[in-house]
C-alpha positions as CSV (number, residue, x, y, z in Angstrom):
1,M,12.0,-0.5,2.4
2,K,14.9,-2.6,2.7
3,R,13.0,-5.5,1.1
4,K,12.2,-3.2,-1.9
5,S,15.8,-2.2,-2.2
6,L,16.9,-5.9,-2.1
7,L,14.3,-6.6,-4.9
8,F,15.4,-3.6,-7.1
9,F,19.1,-4.7,-6.6
10,A,18.2,-8.3,-7.6
11,L,16.3,-7.0,-10.7
12,F,19.2,-4.5,-11.7
13,M,21.9,-7.3,-11.3
14,G,19.6,-9.7,-13.4
15,G,19.5,-7.0,-16.0
16,L,23.3,-6.8,-15.9
17,T,23.5,-10.4,-16.1
18,L,21.2,-10.7,-19.2
19,Q,23.2,-7.8,-20.9
20,A,26.5,-9.7,-20.2
21,Q,25.1,-12.8,-21.8
22,E,23.7,-10.9,-24.8
23,K,27.2,-9.2,-25.5
24,K,28.6,-10.7,-28.8
25,F,32.0,-8.8,-29.4
26,V,33.9,-7.2,-26.6
27,E,36.3,-4.2,-27.5
28,V,39.6,-5.2,-25.9
29,S,42.1,-2.7,-27.6
30,A,43.6,-1.1,-24.5
31,A,43.8,-4.2,-22.7
32,A,45.5,-5.9,-25.5
33,G,48.0,-3.1,-26.0
34,I,46.4,-1.7,-29.2
35,N,47.2,2.1,-29.4
36,H,47.2,3.4,-33.0
37,A,45.2,5.4,-35.4
38,F,45.7,6.2,-39.0
39,K,46.4,10.0,-39.6
40,I,45.5,11.6,-43.1
41,D,47.2,14.7,-44.6
42,L,45.1,16.0,-47.6
43,A,43.2,12.8,-48.3
44,T,40.4,10.8,-47.1
45,F,42.3,7.8,-48.0
46,G,43.7,5.1,-45.7
47,G,44.7,2.8,-43.9
48,G,44.8,-0.8,-44.0
49,A,45.8,-3.9,-41.8
50,C,47.2,-7.2,-42.6
51,V,47.3,-10.5,-40.7
52,I,50.6,-12.0,-40.7
53,D,52.4,-14.6,-38.4
54,F,55.5,-13.1,-39.3
55,D,57.6,-15.4,-36.7
56,N,55.7,-18.6,-37.3
57,D,55.0,-19.0,-33.7
58,G,51.3,-20.0,-34.4
59,F,49.7,-16.7,-33.1
60,E,48.9,-14.3,-35.8
61,D,50.3,-10.8,-35.7
62,L,49.2,-7.6,-37.1
63,Y,50.7,-4.9,-39.6
64,V,48.7,-1.6,-39.7
65,T,49.5,1.5,-41.7
66,G,49.6,4.8,-40.3
67,G,49.4,7.5,-43.2
68,V,51.3,10.5,-41.6
69,N,51.7,8.6,-38.3
70,P,54.2,5.7,-38.2
71,D,53.1,2.3,-38.9
72,V,52.9,-0.5,-36.4
73,L,53.8,-4.0,-36.4
74,Y,52.0,-5.8,-33.4
75,R,53.5,-9.0,-32.3
76,N,51.1,-11.3,-30.8
77,N,52.6,-12.3,-27.5
78,G,50.2,-15.4,-27.1
79,D,48.5,-14.3,-24.0
80,G,45.9,-11.8,-25.6
81,T,48.3,-8.9,-25.8
82,F,50.3,-7.5,-28.5
83,T,53.5,-5.5,-28.6
84,D,54.6,-2.9,-31.3
85,I,58.1,-3.9,-32.6
86,H,58.1,-1.7,-35.8
87,K,60.8,0.6,-34.7
88,T,63.3,-2.4,-34.5
89,A,62.2,-4.4,-37.3
90,G,63.8,-2.7,-40.2
91,F,61.0,-0.5,-41.7
92,E,63.0,2.8,-41.6
93,R,61.8,3.9,-45.1
94,T,58.2,3.8,-44.0
95,Y,58.8,6.7,-41.6
96,M,59.6,9.0,-44.6
97,T,56.5,7.8,-46.5
98,Y,52.7,8.2,-46.6
99,T,51.7,4.6,-46.2
100,Q,48.2,3.3,-47.3
101,G,47.5,-0.4,-47.6
102,V,49.3,-3.5,-46.8
103,T,49.2,-7.2,-47.8
104,A,51.5,-10.3,-47.2
105,A,52.8,-13.4,-48.9
106,D,55.9,-15.6,-49.1
107,V,57.3,-14.0,-52.3
108,N,60.7,-15.9,-52.2
109,R,59.3,-19.1,-50.9
110,D,61.7,-19.3,-47.8
111,G,59.0,-20.2,-45.3
112,Y,58.3,-16.7,-43.9
113,K,55.7,-14.3,-45.1
114,D,57.0,-11.0,-46.6
115,L,55.2,-7.6,-46.8
116,L,54.1,-5.1,-49.6
117,I,53.1,-1.8,-48.3
118,T,51.3,0.6,-50.5
119,T,51.9,4.4,-50.6
120,M,50.6,7.8,-51.6
121,N,52.9,10.2,-53.2
122,F,52.8,13.4,-51.2
123,L,56.0,15.5,-50.8
124,D,56.7,17.6,-47.7
125,N,59.4,18.1,-45.2
126,R,58.5,14.9,-43.6
127,R,57.9,12.5,-46.4
128,T,59.4,11.7,-49.8
129,I,57.9,10.5,-53.0
130,S,58.1,6.7,-52.7
131,P,57.3,3.5,-54.5
132,N,55.3,0.9,-53.0
133,L,57.6,-0.8,-50.4
134,L,58.7,-4.3,-50.4
135,Y,60.1,-6.0,-47.4
136,L,61.5,-9.7,-47.1
137,N,61.0,-11.3,-43.8
138,N,64.5,-12.4,-42.3
139,G,63.1,-14.9,-40.1
140,D,64.5,-13.4,-37.0
141,G,61.8,-10.8,-36.3
142,T,63.3,-8.4,-38.7
143,F,62.5,-7.3,-42.4
144,K,64.8,-6.2,-45.3
145,E,63.7,-3.4,-47.8
146,V,64.1,-4.9,-51.3
147,T,61.9,-2.6,-53.3
148,Q,64.7,-1.8,-55.9
149,A,66.4,-5.1,-55.9
150,W,63.0,-6.6,-56.9
151,G,62.2,-4.1,-59.6
152,L,59.5,-1.9,-58.0
153,E,61.5,1.3,-57.4
154,N,60.3,3.2,-60.5
155,Y,56.6,2.5,-60.3
156,R,55.4,5.6,-58.5
157,V,51.8,6.9,-58.6
158,N,49.3,6.8,-55.8
159,S,48.5,3.3,-54.8
160,M,45.8,2.0,-52.6
161,S,45.7,-1.7,-52.2
162,A,47.8,-4.7,-53.2
163,T,46.8,-8.3,-53.5
164,F,48.9,-11.5,-54.2
165,G,47.9,-14.6,-56.2
166,D,49.7,-17.1,-58.3
167,I,48.2,-16.3,-61.9
168,N,50.5,-18.6,-63.8
169,A,50.6,-21.4,-61.2
170,D,54.4,-21.6,-60.8
171,G,54.3,-21.6,-57.0
172,Y,55.4,-17.9,-56.8
173,P,52.7,-15.2,-55.7
174,D,52.3,-12.5,-58.3
175,L,51.2,-9.1,-57.3
176,Y,48.4,-6.6,-58.4
177,V,48.3,-3.1,-57.1
178,S,45.3,-0.8,-57.4
179,N,46.2,2.7,-58.1
180,Y,43.9,5.8,-57.7
181,F,45.4,8.8,-59.5
182,S,48.5,9.4,-61.5
183,N,48.5,13.3,-61.2
184,S,46.4,16.2,-60.3
185,T,46.5,20.0,-60.2
186,T,48.2,21.6,-57.3
187,G,46.5,23.3,-54.4
188,I,43.8,20.6,-53.8
189,S,43.1,20.7,-50.0
190,I,39.8,18.7,-49.8
191,Y,39.1,15.4,-51.8
192,N,35.4,15.1,-53.0
193,E,33.7,14.2,-56.2
194,Q,34.2,17.5,-57.9
195,T,37.8,18.0,-57.1
196,I,38.8,14.4,-57.8
197,T,36.8,13.9,-61.1
198,N,37.6,17.4,-62.3
199,S,41.3,17.7,-61.2
200,F,42.7,14.3,-61.0
201,Q,43.8,11.9,-63.7
202,P,42.7,8.3,-63.1
203,S,45.6,5.9,-63.0
204,I,46.8,2.6,-64.6
205,D,46.9,-0.3,-62.2
206,F,50.1,-2.5,-61.8
207,L,50.4,-6.3,-62.4
208,F,53.8,-7.8,-61.5
209,I,54.8,-11.5,-62.4
210,N,57.0,-12.9,-59.7
211,V,60.1,-14.5,-61.5
212,G,61.4,-17.3,-59.4
213,G,61.2,-15.5,-56.1
214,Q,63.9,-13.0,-57.1
215,K,62.2,-10.1,-59.0
216,F,58.8,-8.7,-60.0
217,V,58.3,-8.0,-63.7
218,D,55.7,-5.5,-65.1
219,A,53.3,-7.6,-67.2
220,R,50.1,-5.4,-67.4
221,T,50.2,-4.9,-71.1
222,F,51.4,-8.3,-72.0
223,Y,48.2,-9.7,-70.0
224,G,45.9,-7.1,-71.6
225,L,45.1,-5.1,-68.5
226,D,44.9,-1.8,-70.6
227,Y,42.8,0.6,-68.7
228,V,42.7,3.5,-66.2
229,G,40.4,4.2,-63.4
230,F,40.3,5.4,-59.8
231,G,41.2,2.0,-58.3
232,F,40.5,1.2,-54.8
233,Q,40.9,-2.6,-54.5
234,G,41.6,-5.8,-56.7
235,V,41.0,-9.3,-55.7
236,F,42.4,-12.5,-57.2
237,T,39.6,-15.0,-57.2
238,D,38.4,-17.9,-59.0
239,Y,34.9,-16.9,-60.0
240,D,34.4,-19.7,-62.8
241,N,35.9,-22.6,-60.7
242,D,38.3,-23.5,-63.5
243,G,41.3,-23.8,-61.1
244,D,43.1,-20.5,-62.0
245,L,42.9,-17.1,-60.5
246,D,40.8,-14.4,-62.2
247,L,40.9,-10.7,-61.2
248,Y,37.9,-8.6,-59.7
249,V,38.8,-4.8,-59.8
250,I,36.6,-2.1,-58.1
251,N,36.9,1.6,-58.8
252,D,35.8,4.9,-57.3
253,F,33.7,7.2,-59.4
254,G,32.7,4.5,-61.9
255,F,29.7,6.5,-63.1
256,K,32.0,9.2,-64.3
257,S,35.2,7.1,-65.1
258,T,35.8,3.4,-65.2
259,T,33.3,0.9,-63.8
260,N,34.1,-2.2,-61.9
261,L,36.0,-4.8,-63.9
262,M,36.2,-8.6,-63.9
263,F,38.9,-10.3,-65.9
264,R,38.9,-14.0,-66.7
265,N,42.3,-15.7,-66.5
266,E,42.8,-17.7,-69.7
267,Y,45.7,-20.0,-68.1
268,P,47.8,-21.7,-69.4
269,K,47.7,-18.8,-71.9
270,R,49.2,-15.6,-70.3
271,K,46.1,-13.5,-71.0
272,F,43.3,-12.0,-69.1
273,T,39.9,-11.4,-70.9
274,N,37.6,-8.6,-69.8
275,R,34.4,-10.4,-69.1
276,T,32.7,-7.4,-67.3
277,L,29.7,-6.9,-69.6
278,Q,29.1,-10.6,-70.1
279,L,28.9,-11.2,-66.4
280,A,26.9,-8.1,-65.7
281,L,29.4,-6.7,-63.2
282,N,29.9,-3.3,-65.0
283,Y,28.6,-1.3,-62.1
284,G,29.6,2.4,-62.0
285,M,29.7,3.3,-58.3
286,N,31.9,4.6,-55.6
287,A,33.3,1.2,-54.8
288,M,35.8,1.1,-51.8
289,G,36.1,-2.6,-50.8
290,I,35.4,-6.3,-51.7
291,A,34.3,-9.3,-49.6
292,P,34.1,-12.7,-51.3
293,A,32.1,-15.7,-50.0
294,D,29.9,-18.5,-51.2
295,Y,26.9,-17.3,-49.1
296,N,24.2,-19.8,-50.5
297,F,26.3,-22.9,-50.5
298,D,26.2,-23.5,-54.3
299,G,30.1,-23.8,-54.8
300,Y,30.7,-20.6,-56.6
301,M,32.1,-17.3,-54.8
302,D,29.7,-14.3,-54.5
303,Y,31.0,-10.7,-53.9
304,F,29.8,-7.9,-51.7
305,V,31.2,-4.6,-52.8
306,T,31.3,-1.5,-50.6
307,N,29.9,2.0,-51.7
308,L,29.0,5.5,-50.6
309,G,25.3,4.7,-50.1
310,T,23.8,1.4,-50.8
311,S,26.5,-1.3,-51.3
312,L,26.2,-4.0,-53.9
313,F,25.9,-7.8,-53.5
314,S,26.5,-9.9,-56.5
315,V,25.5,-13.3,-56.7
316,N,27.3,-15.8,-58.9
317,Q,25.0,-17.7,-61.3
318,Q,27.9,-19.7,-63.2
319,A,26.4,-22.9,-61.9
320,Q,23.5,-22.1,-64.1
321,G,25.7,-20.8,-67.0
322,K,24.1,-17.4,-66.1
323,A,25.7,-13.9,-65.4
324,F,25.9,-12.4,-61.9
325,V,22.7,-11.1,-60.4
326,D,22.3,-8.1,-58.0
327,R,20.6,-9.6,-54.7
328,T,21.4,-6.7,-52.4
329,V,17.6,-5.8,-51.8
330,Q,16.3,-9.4,-51.8
331,T,19.0,-10.5,-49.2
332,G,18.4,-7.6,-46.8
333,L,21.7,-5.7,-47.4
334,A,20.4,-2.7,-49.1
335,I,20.6,0.3,-46.5
336,P,20.5,3.5,-48.3
337,T,20.0,5.7,-45.2
338,I,21.1,5.2,-41.5
339,Y,18.7,6.5,-39.0
340,D,20.2,7.2,-35.7
341,S,20.0,9.9,-32.9
342,L,23.5,11.2,-33.8
343,Y,23.3,10.7,-37.6
344,V,20.6,10.5,-40.4
345,G,22.3,10.0,-43.9
346,P,23.8,7.6,-46.3
347,P,26.4,5.0,-45.2
348,V,30.0,5.6,-46.3
349,S,31.3,2.0,-46.4
350,W,34.9,0.8,-46.8
351,G,36.0,-2.5,-45.4
352,A,33.8,-5.7,-45.4
353,N,34.5,-9.2,-44.0
354,F,32.3,-12.4,-44.4
355,F,32.8,-14.6,-41.6
356,D,30.8,-17.1,-39.5
357,Y,31.0,-15.4,-36.2
358,D,28.5,-17.8,-34.3
359,H,29.5,-21.1,-35.7
360,D,26.2,-21.8,-37.3
361,M,27.7,-22.7,-40.7
362,D,26.5,-19.7,-42.6
363,M,28.5,-16.5,-43.4
364,D,27.6,-13.3,-41.6
365,L,29.0,-9.9,-42.7
366,F,30.8,-6.9,-41.2
367,V,30.9,-3.6,-42.8
368,C,33.3,-0.9,-41.8
369,N,31.7,2.5,-42.3
370,G,33.3,6.0,-41.8
371,A,32.6,9.5,-42.6
372,L,34.7,11.3,-45.3
373,N,37.4,13.2,-43.5
374,P,36.8,15.9,-43.7
375,T,33.6,16.6,-43.4
376,I,33.1,14.7,-40.1
377,R,29.7,13.1,-39.5
378,P,28.9,10.0,-37.5
379,N,28.8,7.0,-39.7
380,P,28.4,3.8,-37.5
381,N,29.4,0.4,-38.6
382,F,26.9,-2.4,-39.9
383,F,26.9,-6.0,-38.9
384,F,24.6,-8.4,-40.8
385,E,23.7,-11.7,-39.3
386,F,22.5,-14.3,-41.9
387,T,19.4,-16.1,-40.8
388,D,16.9,-18.1,-43.2
389,G,18.3,-16.8,-46.4
390,R,18.3,-13.3,-45.5
391,F,20.9,-10.7,-43.7
392,E,19.7,-8.7,-40.7
393,E,21.4,-5.6,-39.5
394,V,22.3,-6.1,-35.8
395,A,25.4,-4.0,-35.1
396,K,24.1,-2.5,-31.9
397,K,23.0,-5.8,-30.6
398,M,26.5,-7.0,-31.3
399,D,28.2,-3.9,-29.8
400,L,29.8,-3.0,-33.1
401,F,27.8,0.2,-33.6
402,D,31.0,2.5,-33.5
403,Y,30.9,6.0,-34.8
404,R,34.7,6.5,-35.5
405,I,36.0,6.9,-39.0
406,G,36.5,3.4,-40.1
407,R,38.4,2.2,-43.2
408,G,40.1,-1.1,-43.4
409,S,39.1,-4.2,-41.5
410,V,40.1,-7.9,-41.1
411,V,39.3,-11.1,-39.3
412,F,41.4,-13.5,-37.6
413,D,41.7,-15.7,-34.4
414,Y,44.1,-13.7,-32.4
415,D,43.5,-15.6,-29.2
416,N,43.5,-19.1,-30.7
417,D,40.2,-20.1,-29.1
418,G,38.6,-21.3,-32.4
419,D,36.5,-18.4,-33.4
420,L,37.2,-15.3,-35.5
421,D,37.8,-12.0,-34.0
422,L,37.7,-8.4,-35.6
423,F,40.1,-5.7,-36.1
424,V,39.2,-2.2,-37.3
425,V,41.5,0.4,-38.7
426,N,40.2,4.1,-37.7
427,Q,41.2,7.4,-38.8
428,I,42.0,10.7,-36.7
429,P,39.5,13.4,-37.7
430,R,41.3,16.0,-40.0
431,D,39.2,18.7,-38.1
432,P,38.5,18.3,-34.3
433,T,34.8,17.3,-33.6
434,P,33.3,16.5,-30.3
435,Q,30.9,14.1,-32.0
436,L,33.4,11.2,-32.1
437,L,35.0,9.3,-29.5
438,P,38.8,9.6,-29.4
439,A,40.4,8.1,-32.6
440,R,41.9,4.5,-32.3
441,C,41.9,1.2,-34.0
442,L,39.7,-1.3,-32.5
443,L,40.2,-4.8,-31.5
444,Y,36.8,-7.0,-31.0
445,R,37.2,-10.3,-29.3
446,N,34.4,-12.6,-30.3
447,D,32.5,-14.1,-27.3
448,A,29.4,-15.1,-29.4
449,A,30.5,-18.5,-30.9
450,K,28.8,-21.5,-29.5
451,G,29.1,-24.3,-31.9
452,N,32.0,-26.5,-33.1
453,W,34.7,-25.2,-35.5
454,L,37.6,-26.2,-37.7
455,K,40.7,-24.3,-38.9
456,V,42.5,-25.4,-42.0
457,E,45.9,-24.0,-42.8
458,L,47.6,-24.9,-46.2
459,Q,51.2,-25.5,-46.9
460,G,52.1,-25.7,-50.6
461,V,55.0,-27.7,-52.0
462,Q,54.6,-26.8,-55.7
463,A,51.7,-24.3,-55.0
464,D,52.1,-21.0,-53.1
465,K,53.6,-21.7,-49.8
466,N,50.3,-20.4,-48.0
467,G,47.8,-21.6,-50.6
468,I,46.8,-18.1,-51.4
469,G,43.9,-18.2,-53.8
470,S,43.3,-21.8,-53.3
471,K,39.9,-23.1,-52.2
472,V,39.3,-25.2,-49.0
473,E,35.8,-27.1,-49.4
474,I,34.3,-29.2,-46.6
475,R,31.3,-31.4,-46.4
476,V,29.6,-31.5,-43.2
477,N,25.8,-32.2,-42.3
478,G,24.9,-32.3,-45.9
479,K,26.3,-28.8,-46.8
480,L,29.3,-27.7,-48.9
481,L,31.3,-24.8,-47.2
482,I,34.0,-23.1,-49.2
483,R,36.7,-20.8,-48.1
484,E,39.1,-19.0,-50.6
485,I,42.5,-18.2,-49.0
486,D,42.8,-14.4,-49.1
487,G,45.6,-12.5,-50.7
488,G,44.2,-9.1,-50.1
489,S,40.7,-7.9,-49.9
490,S,38.3,-5.8,-47.6
491,H,39.5,-2.3,-48.1
492,I,43.3,-2.1,-48.6
493,S,43.8,-5.0,-46.1
494,Q,44.2,-8.7,-45.9
495,N,42.5,-11.3,-43.8
496,S,44.0,-14.5,-42.1
497,T,45.2,-17.0,-44.6
498,I,43.9,-19.7,-42.3
499,A,40.6,-21.0,-43.5
500,H,37.9,-21.0,-40.6
501,F,34.7,-23.0,-40.6
502,G,31.8,-23.0,-38.0
503,L,30.4,-26.5,-37.6
504,S,27.2,-25.9,-35.6
505,D,26.8,-29.2,-33.6
506,A,28.8,-31.5,-35.9
507,K,31.6,-33.3,-34.2
508,E,33.1,-34.5,-37.5
509,V,33.7,-33.3,-40.9
510,E,33.0,-35.8,-43.6
511,S,35.7,-34.6,-46.0
512,I,38.0,-31.7,-46.7
513,T,39.0,-31.0,-50.4
514,V,41.8,-28.6,-51.2
515,K,41.7,-27.2,-54.8
516,W,45.1,-25.7,-55.2
517,V,45.7,-22.9,-57.7
518,G,46.6,-24.6,-61.0
519,G,44.2,-27.5,-60.9
520,K,45.6,-30.1,-58.4
521,Q,43.0,-31.4,-55.8
522,Q,43.5,-33.6,-52.8
523,T,40.9,-35.0,-50.3
524,I,41.0,-36.1,-46.7
525,S,38.2,-37.7,-44.8
526,K,36.8,-37.9,-41.4
527,I,38.3,-34.9,-39.4
528,A,37.3,-34.3,-35.9
529,A,35.8,-30.7,-35.0
530,N,37.6,-28.2,-32.7
531,Q,41.2,-28.4,-34.0
532,H,43.5,-26.4,-36.2
533,I,44.9,-28.7,-38.8
534,I,47.6,-28.3,-41.4
535,I,47.2,-29.8,-44.8
536,K,50.4,-30.1,-46.8
537,E,50.2,-30.4,-50.6
538,N,50.6,-34.0,-51.4
539,M,52.5,-34.3,-54.8
540,D,51.9,-38.1,-54.9
541,D,48.2,-38.3,-54.6
542,A,47.2,-34.9,-55.8
543,E,45.1,-35.0,-59.1
544,S,46.0,-32.4,-61.7
545,T,43.9,-31.1,-64.5
546,T,46.6,-29.3,-66.3
547,S,49.9,-30.5,-68.1
548,K,53.0,-28.6,-69.3
549,Q,55.4,-28.7,-72.3
550,N,58.5,-27.1,-72.8
551,Q,57.8,-23.7,-74.5
552,F,59.6,-20.5,-74.9
553,T,58.1,-17.5,-76.8
554,V,59.4,-14.0,-77.6
555,S,56.7,-11.0,-78.1
556,P,56.7,-9.2,-80.2
557,T,58.8,-10.6,-82.7
558,V,59.5,-7.1,-84.3
559,F,60.4,-4.8,-81.6
560,T,61.7,-1.3,-80.7
561,D,61.6,-1.0,-77.0
562,N,60.2,-3.6,-74.7
563,V,60.3,-7.4,-75.3
564,F,58.4,-10.1,-73.4
565,L,60.1,-13.5,-72.8
566,T,57.8,-16.2,-71.6
567,Y,58.8,-19.8,-70.6
568,D,57.0,-23.1,-69.6
569,L,59.1,-26.1,-68.7
570,E,57.9,-29.6,-68.0
571,K,60.3,-29.7,-64.9
572,E,61.4,-26.9,-62.5
573,S,65.0,-25.7,-63.4
574,P,67.3,-22.9,-62.9
575,I,67.3,-20.8,-65.9
576,Q,69.4,-18.4,-68.0
577,I,68.2,-16.0,-70.6
578,N,70.5,-14.6,-73.2
579,I,70.3,-12.4,-76.3
580,L,72.7,-13.3,-79.1
581,D,73.4,-11.5,-82.4
582,S,72.7,-13.2,-85.7
583,Q,76.2,-14.9,-85.7
584,G,75.3,-16.5,-82.4
585,R,77.6,-14.1,-80.1
586,L,76.5,-13.2,-76.7
587,V,74.9,-9.7,-76.7
588,E,73.7,-9.6,-73.2
589,R,72.7,-12.0,-70.4
590,L,69.3,-10.9,-69.4
591,A,68.4,-13.1,-66.5
592,N,70.2,-15.7,-64.4
593,I,67.4,-17.3,-62.1
594,K,69.0,-19.8,-59.6
595,N,66.0,-20.8,-57.8
596,P,64.1,-23.7,-59.7
597,T,61.1,-22.4,-61.6
598,S,58.9,-23.8,-64.3
599,T,57.1,-20.9,-65.6
600,G,57.6,-17.2,-65.8
601,V,57.4,-13.9,-67.7
602,W,60.6,-11.7,-68.2
603,Q,60.5,-8.1,-69.5
604,W,63.5,-6.6,-71.2
605,E,63.9,-3.0,-71.8
606,V,65.8,-2.7,-75.0
607,N,69.1,-1.0,-74.8
608,K,68.8,2.3,-77.0
609,N,72.1,1.7,-78.4
610,L,71.3,-1.8,-79.7
611,A,71.7,-1.7,-83.6
612,P,68.9,-2.7,-85.8
613,G,69.0,-6.4,-87.1
614,M,68.0,-9.9,-86.3
615,Y,68.8,-11.3,-82.9
616,I,68.3,-14.7,-81.2
617,F,66.8,-14.9,-77.6
618,Q,68.0,-18.1,-76.0
619,I,66.8,-19.9,-72.7
620,Q,69.0,-22.4,-71.1
621,T,67.6,-24.9,-68.6
622,A,68.5,-28.2,-67.2
623,Q,66.5,-29.9,-69.9
624,G,68.5,-28.1,-72.8
625,V,68.4,-25.0,-74.8
626,M,65.5,-23.2,-76.6
627,A,65.6,-20.3,-78.8
628,N,63.5,-17.8,-80.9
629,K,64.5,-15.1,-83.4
630,A,63.3,-11.5,-83.4
631,I,63.9,-8.4,-85.2
632,K,65.0,-5.0,-83.9
633,L,63.9,-2.0,-86.1
């Protein structure tokens, strides 16, 4: 009997050992100090997470929105744990606001990442109607709210996501905000297809140009983005490999309102062209989030868009001069129904993240699922492992098959061990339910990676400080691997801006090429594996595909209310913009941009008391003065 017991114990322990060996992701939230959940009020919407090394200590931190709950700013302690410092970091206004999504960029080029927090405009005794909130990083662990000073105070709708990207290649990250609805009838307590599409008015989105790291200027109509929709997420991305950032926008209820949209950036012209139909991307769906990646190693970005039901995987065929093609079914990503003991029904998918979790050089995919809230039904997450040209759903095998109400998700290397870990934002159920585990956000440590790796961090000199939107390409073992630096994606969230590559058994990378936004390229060769390297933009050796000439334009030349002033300079220079009367006398100083800048857009709201007549718009730079005439009706 004793011998049988020992044999049983040995088999039992052997099974535990095998289980431990098969474990891929380990949920470490409690041990890491993560204790947060997003709380909704009326809506199913929110929340998001942003990876930001706000103190530049080399360990990436997390900002997570809370909805009705307070937000958190988790400082990475560098020992596998986090500490919430939100209360002492200067975010007082968020405690009176329904926060939604979050993203980060160094908007004033001072070497520290700043934060943009999107908001919903609900009004009750705890919250006030608020614009999206901009916080500048003071560099000492605190932030300063500058929403009004930067020109964002009066832009108030119901915003979902924000994404940063330098669309005019001046080195200052511009801002796109996806908005859901502008107004609705009162008394809506449950959001669903009927109440939203019948009672809500879809909203315009916002495009703000960053003027010299001092102010954001509304340039939506100037750039031709004249549409409305139930917007969830926009992504700045270079789909056509021409060196500038295009814009992919996804919308909810696209089958009843506005479909998904792809806009081509016509840089150096200040214009976006709607290429949705030509590219075959006009899908009408319940689009929630976007994950870009070059999954097939052809050098062009492909896009996975989450949905209520089967999601969409659009493969880029620009290399063949063709439109995008739907490869959802062919690649194994089409799952119209979840079959599980606790739930049989369609997936409701939100966040999504491509990353090489196991370092085998191809891109795997996490999809964050979550039931509508209310009605609560379990809706477990997906994890797709890429093998031999197809994706296989293996969430249970990876210990990622979680039933909580997921929304945003991000990947980053929180413990600096060389592989990418996963963070998931979860909501508190609006109605209590015994079906779900206690609501909390989850941090998953990656214990699966076996091969070699490389992390590449960019430091722009003329380009964006963190290289947002730029591409990092490496050649290794005959393959071309590409990462595009994220300015905001997934579902109302932002991943790490450090490019991560799995290298399998390769001990060296043949070359790294950085394609900076704006057309410059630089290449370095023979880089050893298993290290985090920083590539600083080399202004001497970088090759540029674009050139600039001094230009100053006024549009329209016959105006009544708003006037757009645009400038391009051969060299960076402080600038001053003035309006003069027909006799050359100063009427008003419109802008005094002290930080050196070479390109920009300035919007002037015409003074109602300005008399009709001819006026001179003048720009003064270190290279001289340029002027244009326009007529006030």
